[in-house]
All heavy atoms as an XYZ file, in Angstrom:
648
protein
N       0.817     -1.210     -0.009
C      -0.024     -0.002     -0.024
C       0.883      1.234     -0.019
O       2.108      1.146      0.116
C      -0.929     -0.029      1.211
O      -0.095      0.194      2.358
C      -1.756     -1.248      1.360
N       0.222      2.395     -0.037
C       1.021      3.633     -0.033
C       1.622      3.910      1.349
O       2.616      4.616      1.497
C       0.122      4.793     -0.469
C      -0.321      4.683     -1.881
O       0.397      4.037     -2.668
O      -1.309      5.344     -2.211
N       1.030      3.335      2.378
C       1.497      3.658      3.727
C       2.433      2.587      4.323
O       3.084      2.816      5.331
C       0.291      3.801      4.728
O      -0.453      2.608      4.717
C      -0.586      4.973      4.318
N       2.467      1.426      3.729
C       3.283      0.371      4.263
C       3.963     -0.382      3.153
O       3.325     -0.665      2.120
C       2.401     -0.648      5.099
S       3.293     -1.949      5.831
N       5.252     -0.701      3.329
C       5.942     -1.475      2.345
C       6.513     -2.721      2.964
O       7.199     -2.695      3.982
C       7.138     -0.676      1.779
C       6.626      0.570      1.027
C       7.817      1.334      0.454
C       7.243      2.543     -0.294
N       8.255      3.308     -0.898
N       6.167     -3.894      2.400
C       6.653     -5.191      2.898
C       7.450     -5.835      1.791
O       6.975     -6.131      0.771
C       5.453     -6.091      3.214
O       4.659     -5.444      4.160
C       5.962     -7.426      3.801
N       8.819     -6.012      2.056
C       9.587     -6.649      1.025
C       9.261     -8.138      0.899
O       9.181     -8.823      1.905
C      11.060     -6.473      1.591
C      10.907     -6.263      3.021
C       9.533     -5.666      3.209
N       9.018     -8.521     -0.321
C       8.612     -9.920     -0.578
C       9.550    -10.417     -1.727
O       9.732     -9.760     -2.737
C       7.143    -10.084     -1.014
C       6.278     -9.582      0.103
C       6.812    -11.419     -1.453
C       4.795     -9.497     -0.212
N      10.016    -11.650     -1.579
C      10.828    -12.290     -2.631
C      10.088    -13.376     -3.267
O       9.434    -14.202     -2.628
C      12.124    -12.804     -2.043
N      10.069    -13.446     -4.579
C       9.413    -14.531     -5.344
C      10.461    -15.525     -5.795
O      10.185    -16.723     -5.917
C       8.627    -13.967     -6.506
C       7.988    -15.049     -7.352
C       7.601    -12.970     -5.997
N      11.656    -15.022     -6.088
C      12.761    -15.879     -6.569
C      14.069    -15.190     -6.243
O      14.086    -14.021     -5.925
C      12.612    -16.133     -8.086
N      15.149    -15.962     -6.286
C      16.439    -15.400     -6.012
C      16.967    -15.645     -4.597
O      16.509    -16.618     -3.979
N      17.751    -14.738     -4.127
C      18.348    -14.911     -2.776
C      17.965    -13.738     -1.927
O      17.796    -12.580     -2.451
C      19.872    -14.975     -2.836
C      20.380    -16.260     -3.391
C      21.857    -16.486     -3.367
N      22.691    -15.353     -2.953
C      23.778    -15.450     -2.281
N      24.242    -16.615     -1.870
N      24.519    -14.398     -1.951
N      17.737    -14.003     -0.636
C      17.344    -12.929      0.313
C      18.196    -13.074      1.571
O      18.599    -14.203      1.969
C      15.869    -12.947      0.661
C      15.035    -12.632     -0.569
C      15.471    -14.209      1.266
N      18.427    -12.002      2.286
C      19.000    -12.057      3.573
C      17.857    -12.188      4.582
O      16.901    -11.414      4.598
C      19.738    -10.745      3.900
C      21.191    -10.612      3.309
C      21.733     -9.199      3.499
C      22.082    -11.595      4.009
N      17.922    -13.216      5.421
C      16.832    -13.449      6.393
C      17.394    -13.689      7.781
O      18.524    -14.252      7.936
C      16.090    -14.701      5.939
N      16.684    -13.245      8.774
C      17.126    -13.497     10.138
C      16.809    -14.925     10.567
O      15.673    -15.412     10.370
C      16.321    -12.578     11.112
C      16.764    -11.140     10.993
C      16.032    -10.177     10.367
C      17.981    -10.735     11.602
C      16.459     -8.868     10.247
C      18.411     -9.380     11.559
C      17.602     -8.498     10.816
O      18.032     -7.148     10.769
N      17.802    -15.670     11.070
C      17.596    -17.035     11.476
C      16.973    -17.081     12.885
O      17.291    -16.237     13.745
C      19.005    -17.612     11.450
C      19.887    -16.448     11.772
C      19.210    -15.242     11.141
N      16.158    -18.123     13.115
C      15.559    -18.311     14.422
C      16.578    -18.947     15.349
O      16.777    -18.546     16.502
C      14.286    -19.144     14.356
C      13.648    -19.433     15.649
C      13.080    -18.375     16.391
C      13.546    -20.702     16.162
C      12.464    -18.622     17.630
C      12.962    -20.937     17.418
C      12.425    -19.893     18.102
O      11.846    -20.091     19.339
N      17.252    -20.020     14.872
C      18.304    -20.706     15.651
C      19.646    -19.917     15.479
O      19.700    -18.954     14.721
C      18.439    -22.140     15.222
C      17.193    -23.004     15.433
C      16.274    -22.940     14.240
O      16.451    -22.230     13.268
O      15.153    -23.572     14.330
N      20.657    -20.414     16.199
C      21.990    -19.809     16.042
C      22.401    -19.911     14.606
O      22.328    -20.990     13.983
C      22.988    -20.611     16.922
C      24.428    -20.090     16.685
O      24.693    -18.905     16.813
O      25.311    -20.983     16.400
N      22.838    -18.770     14.040
C      23.167    -18.706     12.558
C      24.221    -19.718     12.163
O      24.255    -20.187     11.053
C      23.567    -17.287     12.187
C      24.896    -16.832     12.768
C      25.085    -15.299     12.586
N      25.116    -14.918     11.205
C      26.191    -14.615     10.499
N      27.366    -14.785     11.085
N      26.167    -14.290      9.307
N      25.101    -20.098     13.018
C      26.158    -21.075     12.674
C      25.700    -22.507     12.784
O      26.456    -23.428     12.437
C      27.431    -20.825     13.584
C      28.009    -19.459     13.318
N      28.651    -19.180     12.168
C      28.033    -18.371     14.077
C      29.045    -17.909     12.204
N      28.737    -17.409     13.345
N      24.450    -22.746     13.159
C      23.936    -24.106     13.206
C      23.240    -24.429     11.870
O      22.762    -25.560     11.674
C      22.939    -24.280     14.360
O      21.803    -23.482     14.103
N      23.218    -23.483     10.932
C      22.596    -23.706      9.641
C      23.583    -24.220      8.578
O      24.460    -23.441      8.157
C      22.000    -22.395      9.105
C      20.752    -21.958      9.786
C      20.778    -21.409     11.080
C      19.518    -21.992      9.133
C      19.626    -21.015     11.706
C      18.364    -21.605      9.749
C      18.413    -21.116     11.054
O      17.275    -20.723     11.725
N      23.499    -25.501      8.238
C      24.382    -26.012      7.205
C      23.963    -25.471      5.791
O      22.764    -25.312      5.556
C      24.244    -27.531      7.274
C      22.920    -27.761      7.954
C      22.660    -26.537      8.737
N      24.897    -25.334      4.917
C      24.589    -24.963      3.553
C      23.696    -26.004      2.891
O      23.937    -27.202      3.051
C      25.855    -24.739      2.725
C      26.785    -23.624      3.195
C      27.985    -23.581      2.278
C      26.078    -22.310      3.288
N      22.669    -25.545      2.187
C      21.755    -26.460      1.522
C      20.592    -26.921      2.391
O      19.686    -27.631      1.873
N      20.598    -26.557      3.637
C      19.498    -26.983      4.569
C      18.196    -26.263      4.212
O      18.187    -25.116      3.869
C      19.904    -26.685      6.015
N      17.159    -27.054      4.289
C      15.798    -26.476      3.984
C      15.304    -25.676      5.188
O      15.587    -26.019      6.363
C      14.765    -27.637      3.739
N      14.655    -24.569      4.902
C      14.122    -23.721      5.932
C      12.641    -23.422      5.716
O      12.190    -23.452      4.555
C      14.903    -22.382      6.093
C      16.309    -22.642      6.573
C      14.893    -21.612      4.791
N      11.962    -23.133      6.792
C      10.582    -22.749      6.754
C      10.381    -21.477      7.517
O      11.370    -20.967      8.084
C       9.656    -23.852      7.262
S       9.917    -24.234      9.020
N       9.216    -20.943      7.627
C       8.974    -19.738      8.399
C       9.149    -20.030      9.908
O       8.872    -21.106     10.371
C       7.617    -19.103      8.147
O       6.635    -20.103      8.555
C       7.400    -18.735      6.742
N       9.684    -19.046     10.627
C       9.832    -19.151     12.044
C       9.059    -18.013     12.756
O       8.437    -17.176     12.068
N       9.251    -17.904     14.051
C       8.518    -16.827     14.789
C       9.030    -15.451     14.362
O      10.194    -15.228     14.086
C       8.893    -17.118     16.222
C       9.403    -18.506     16.281
C       9.928    -18.775     14.952
N       8.083    -14.499     14.356
C       8.406    -13.067     14.090
C       9.173    -12.816     12.840
O      10.075    -11.985     12.801
C       9.181    -12.557     15.292
C       8.383    -12.560     16.574
O       7.173    -12.309     16.615
N       8.964    -13.008     17.645
N       8.824    -13.509     11.781
C       9.456    -13.294     10.463
C      10.816    -13.881     10.274
O      11.503    -13.526      9.304
N      11.224    -14.778     11.130
C      12.554    -15.392     10.981
C      12.373    -16.671     10.110
O      11.274    -17.026      9.721
C      13.138    -15.830     12.352
O      12.229    -16.740     12.972
C      13.320    -14.654     13.245
N      13.508    -17.282      9.826
C      13.497    -18.610      9.141
C      14.003    -19.651     10.100
O      14.843    -19.331     10.973
C      14.331    -18.591      7.818
C      13.731    -17.705      6.760
C      15.811    -18.308      8.085
N      13.504    -20.853     10.006
C      13.816    -21.928     10.931
C      14.245    -23.181     10.175
O      13.672    -23.509      9.124
C      12.624    -22.216     11.824
O      12.958    -23.162     12.801
N      15.200    -23.890     10.703
C      15.627    -25.128     10.132
C      14.537    -26.174     10.157
O      13.770    -26.228     11.121
C      16.859    -25.713     10.892
C      18.228    -25.056     10.607
C      19.252    -25.590     11.624
C      18.655    -25.429      9.200
N      14.485    -26.980      9.152
C      13.503    -28.093      9.073
C      14.273    -29.406      9.308
O      15.335    -29.607      8.789
C      12.789    -28.097      7.754
C      11.894    -26.907      7.481
S      11.061    -27.003      5.916
C       9.810    -28.235      6.288
N      13.636    -30.256     10.045
C      14.200    -31.608     10.262
C      13.854    -32.449      8.997
O      12.977    -32.111      8.191
C      13.575    -32.297     11.470
O      12.164    -32.506     11.252
C      13.808    -31.491     12.743
N      14.545    -33.621      8.851
C      14.235    -34.521      7.743
C      12.764    -34.968      7.783
O      12.140    -35.092      6.749
C      15.172    -35.729      7.796
C      16.595    -35.395      7.484
C      16.813    -35.259      6.018
N      18.195    -34.848      5.792
C      18.535    -34.159      4.762
N      17.678    -33.765      3.873
N      19.837    -33.911      4.567
N      12.270    -35.245      8.983
C      10.923    -35.632      9.115
C       9.942    -34.518      8.672
O       8.992    -34.799      7.967
C      10.622    -36.003     10.585
C       9.197    -36.518     10.818
C       8.934    -36.902     12.230
O       9.900    -37.090     13.030
O       7.771    -36.945     12.536
N      10.247    -33.274      9.014
C       9.355    -32.167      8.608
C       9.376    -32.003      7.069
O       8.377    -31.732      6.446
C       9.796    -30.884      9.260
C       9.516    -30.847     10.746
C      10.174    -29.654     11.412
O      11.221    -29.185     11.007
O       9.576    -29.120     12.427
N      10.581    -32.151      6.486
C      10.676    -32.085      5.048
C       9.842    -33.159      4.340
O       9.094    -32.890      3.385
C      12.173    -32.176      4.634
C      12.934    -30.971      5.136
C      12.304    -32.304      3.096
C      14.457    -31.079      5.014
N       9.890    -34.411      4.868
C       9.021    -35.473      4.344
C       7.564    -35.220      4.529
O       6.723    -35.427      3.616
C       9.464    -36.817      4.958
C      10.569    -37.554      4.310
C      10.686    -38.987      4.755
N      10.682    -39.078      6.211
C      11.746    -38.967      7.025
N      12.914    -38.684      6.491
N      11.601    -39.143      8.293
N       7.233    -34.862      5.718
C       5.776    -34.685      6.070
C       5.159    -33.434      5.492
O       3.956    -33.418      5.164
C       5.627    -34.612      7.615
C       6.001    -35.873      8.323
C       5.005    -37.032      8.125
O       3.803    -36.773      8.097
O       5.463    -38.199      8.035
N       5.945    -32.312      5.450
C       5.425    -31.028      5.010
C       6.264    -30.339      3.958
O       6.762    -29.245      4.216
C       5.223    -30.140      6.238
C       4.569    -30.784      7.397
C       5.307    -31.144      8.524
C       3.178    -31.013      7.382
C       4.717    -31.742      9.603
C       2.611    -31.581      8.490
C       3.324    -31.937      9.590
O       2.724    -32.509     10.655
N       6.485    -30.937      2.806
C       7.341    -30.331      1.799
C       6.843    -28.992      1.322
O       7.678    -28.122      0.878
C       7.417    -31.367      0.698
C       6.146    -32.138      0.824
C       5.849    -32.215      2.312
N       5.555    -28.732      1.414
C       5.005    -27.467      0.974
C       5.410    -26.330      1.876
O       5.241    -25.140      1.472
C       3.453    -27.552      0.903
C       2.785    -27.638      2.271
C       2.732    -28.999      2.928
O       3.261    -29.949      2.408
O       2.163    -29.088      4.007
N       5.953    -26.578      3.044
C       6.351    -25.560      3.993
C       7.786    -25.014      3.720
O       8.186    -24.040      4.344
C       6.211    -26.023      5.430
C       4.796    -26.294      5.812
C       4.718    -26.765      7.250
N       3.306    -27.107      7.566
C       2.974    -27.570      8.757
N       3.880    -27.836      9.695
N       1.714    -27.869      8.939
N       8.467    -25.675      2.839
C       9.849    -25.268      2.505
C       9.799    -23.928      1.777
O       9.126    -23.821      0.736
C      10.592    -26.295      1.645
C      10.699    -27.596      2.400
C      12.011    -25.790      1.282
C      11.263    -28.761      1.578
N      10.494    -22.883      2.293
C      10.489    -21.624      1.586
C      11.828    -21.417      0.892
O      11.852    -20.537      0.004
C      10.179    -20.426      2.517
C      11.211    -20.362      3.681
C       8.803    -20.515      3.088
C      11.107    -19.076      4.422
N      12.814    -22.224      1.197
C      14.107    -22.120      0.536
C      15.126    -22.930      1.172
O      14.888    -23.747      2.078
N      16.381    -22.710      0.688
C      17.561    -23.393      1.303
C      18.626    -22.402      1.627
O      18.721    -21.298      1.018
C      18.133    -24.416      0.276
O      18.403    -23.712     -0.941
C      17.118    -25.555      0.019
N      19.460    -22.765      2.592
C      20.544    -21.884      3.046
C      21.565    -21.899      1.950
O      22.071    -22.947      1.510
C      21.178    -22.435      4.353
C      22.293    -21.544      4.782
C      20.079    -22.476      5.447
N      21.982    -20.719      1.474
C      23.008    -20.637      0.452
C      24.366    -20.033      0.960
O      25.375    -20.293      0.296
C      22.531    -19.908     -0.770
O      22.329    -18.515     -0.465
N      24.309    -19.285      2.040
C      25.587    -18.740      2.571
C      25.352    -18.220      3.990
O      24.280    -17.655      4.281
C      26.065    -17.572      1.674
C      27.380    -17.000      2.080
C      27.815    -15.827      1.224
O      27.153    -15.544      0.189
O      28.788    -15.155      1.575
N      26.389    -18.327      4.810
C      26.427    -17.721      6.150
C      27.472    -16.638      6.075
O      28.660    -16.945      6.159
C      26.767    -18.720      7.260
C      25.939    -20.029      7.182
C      26.685    -18.067      8.615
C      24.466    -19.856      7.413
N      27.097    -15.381      5.819
C      28.064    -14.350      5.601
C      28.863    -14.001      6.859
O      28.308    -13.995      7.955
C      27.234    -13.151      5.163
C      25.842    -13.413      5.603
C      25.701    -14.909      5.708
N      30.176    -13.731      6.666
C      31.005    -13.320      7.735
C      31.353    -11.789      7.616
O      32.093    -11.263      8.363
C      32.285    -14.151      7.813
C      32.022    -15.579      8.131
C      31.383    -15.786      9.498
O      31.637    -14.973     10.395
O      30.695    -16.798      9.680
N      30.804    -11.163      6.608
C      31.053     -9.754      6.346
C      29.917     -8.941      6.986
O      28.847     -9.409      7.271
C      31.187     -9.460      4.843
C      30.191    -10.156      3.955
C      28.890     -9.701      3.730
C      30.534    -11.414      3.382
C      28.008    -10.411      2.967
C      29.648    -12.135      2.604
C      28.372    -11.576      2.385
O      27.489    -12.266      1.601
N      30.218     -7.656      7.262
C      29.275     -6.753      7.962
C      28.256     -6.119      7.022
O      27.101     -5.875      7.433
C      30.048     -5.654      8.703
C      30.966     -6.221      9.792
C      30.190     -6.885     10.927
O      29.152     -6.324     11.303
O      30.640     -7.887     11.387
N      28.674     -5.769      5.800
C      27.785     -5.082      4.860
C      27.881     -5.786      3.476
O      28.860     -6.480      3.199
C      28.150     -3.596      4.679
O      29.509     -3.463      4.173
C      27.979     -2.820      5.950
N      26.833     -5.554      2.710
C      26.752     -6.239      1.364
C      26.294     -5.223      0.342
O      25.449     -4.408      0.588
C      25.751     -7.376      1.422
C      25.594     -8.000      0.093
C      26.379     -8.964     -0.484
C      24.527     -7.783     -0.827
N      25.935     -9.290     -1.723
C      24.755     -8.580     -1.925
C      23.473     -6.906     -0.845
C      23.971     -8.542     -3.063
C      22.661     -6.883     -1.936
C      22.866     -7.699     -3.030
N      26.917     -5.298     -0.849
C      26.523     -4.568     -2.020
C      26.925     -3.107     -2.069
O      27.561     -2.590     -1.088
N      26.573     -2.436     -3.129
C      26.964     -1.061     -3.304
C      26.219     -0.109     -2.365
O      26.677      0.991     -2.096
C      26.754     -0.641     -4.789
O      25.331     -0.839     -5.090
C      27.568     -1.395     -5.752
N      25.085     -0.522     -1.922
C      24.334      0.275     -0.969
C      24.734      0.055      0.492
O      24.140      0.603      1.419
N      25.753     -0.802      0.700
C      26.239     -1.102      2.068
C      25.121     -1.560      2.973
O      24.932     -0.992      4.081
C      26.979      0.101      2.687
C      28.320      0.305      1.946
O      28.990     -0.654      1.598
N      28.668      1.530      1.814
N      24.338     -2.535      2.525
C      23.263     -3.081      3.325
C      23.889     -3.841      4.539
O      24.734     -4.692      4.341
C      22.405     -4.059      2.471
C      21.329     -4.761      3.307
C      21.755     -3.332      1.302
N      23.422     -3.535      5.723
C      23.914     -4.202      6.927
C      23.421     -5.638      6.963
O      22.209     -5.893      6.845
C      23.520     -3.448      8.122
C      24.225     -2.121      8.272
C      23.863     -1.444      9.558
C      24.449     -0.065      9.494
N      25.112      0.349     10.670
N      24.332     -6.603      7.141
C      23.965     -7.999      7.248
C      23.289     -8.247      8.592
O      22.254     -8.953      8.646
C      25.204     -8.906      7.068
C      24.844    -10.350      7.332
C      25.781     -8.746      5.659
N      23.787     -7.654      9.621
C      23.160     -7.705     10.942
C      22.679     -9.098     11.407
O      21.582     -9.296     11.879
C      21.950     -6.755     10.909
C      21.499     -6.347     12.302
O      22.292     -6.454     13.281
N      20.287     -5.950     12.455
N      23.628    -10.076     11.271
C      23.321    -11.426     11.737
C      22.455    -12.258     10.839
O      22.043    -13.387     11.220
N      22.105    -11.772      9.689
C      21.187    -12.540      8.783
C      22.035    -13.556      7.967
O      23.252    -13.506      7.905
C      20.447    -11.572      7.816
C      19.500    -10.705      8.583
C      18.777     -9.762      7.677
N      19.673     -8.693      7.238
C      19.297     -7.709      6.407
N      18.034     -7.630      6.003
N      20.172     -6.779      6.059
N      21.316    -14.485      7.292
C      21.921    -15.472      6.470
C      21.266    -15.422      5.040
O      20.104    -14.903      4.924
C      21.821    -16.875      7.057
C      20.310    -17.299      7.241
C      22.538    -17.008      8.390
C      20.110    -18.733      7.673
N      21.966    -15.903      4.080
C      21.394    -15.876      2.723
C      20.516    -17.121      2.499
O      21.002    -18.230      2.775
C      22.538    -15.925      1.656
C      23.172    -14.543      1.471
C      24.412    -14.152      1.947
C      22.635    -13.422      0.813
N      24.640    -12.889      1.614
C      23.577    -12.385      0.889
C      21.449    -13.160      0.173
C      23.357    -11.127      0.332
C      21.209    -11.931     -0.445
C      22.178    -10.948     -0.300
N      19.387    -16.929      1.988
C      18.436    -17.996      1.658
C      18.126    -17.964      0.215
O      17.784    -16.865     -0.365
C      17.118    -17.877      2.476
C      17.380    -17.821      3.929
C      16.098    -18.914      2.054
C      17.962    -19.071      4.492
N      18.227    -19.090     -0.495
C      17.825    -19.164     -1.853
C      16.368    -19.511     -1.843
O      15.938    -20.611     -1.407
C      18.605    -20.277     -2.636
C      18.205    -20.308     -4.113
C      19.023    -21.386     -4.826
C      18.574    -21.428     -6.222
N      19.104    -22.599     -6.908
N      15.524    -18.608     -2.352
C      14.050    -18.770     -2.302
C      13.638    -19.879     -3.274
O      14.099    -19.946     -4.412
C      13.350    -17.447     -2.625
C      11.848    -17.644     -2.622
C      13.752    -16.399     -1.641
N      12.798    -20.774     -2.827
C      12.295    -21.865     -3.637
C      11.268    -21.423     -4.651
O      10.500    -20.608     -4.423
C      11.704    -22.928     -2.712
C      11.167    -24.127     -3.454
C      10.634    -25.133     -2.419
C      10.002    -26.273     -3.199
N       9.283    -27.150     -2.440
């Protein structure tokens, strides 16, 4: 709307706040939505039982503070490849 902007990704990669410790996310791990707009790791059982809940996979755990020409703050986020 004109008064509120919500960033939404349909494809590609996004920086997302992890629910669990960011270093517990292995590359390629499936993630689903977590509390308060975070992403959460899925167990193998959850992936089998609820494949429709997968929103993407972990593609990178950045160790840098800013990203891109606009100096976007990483702020503890991780890269997710959107499914």
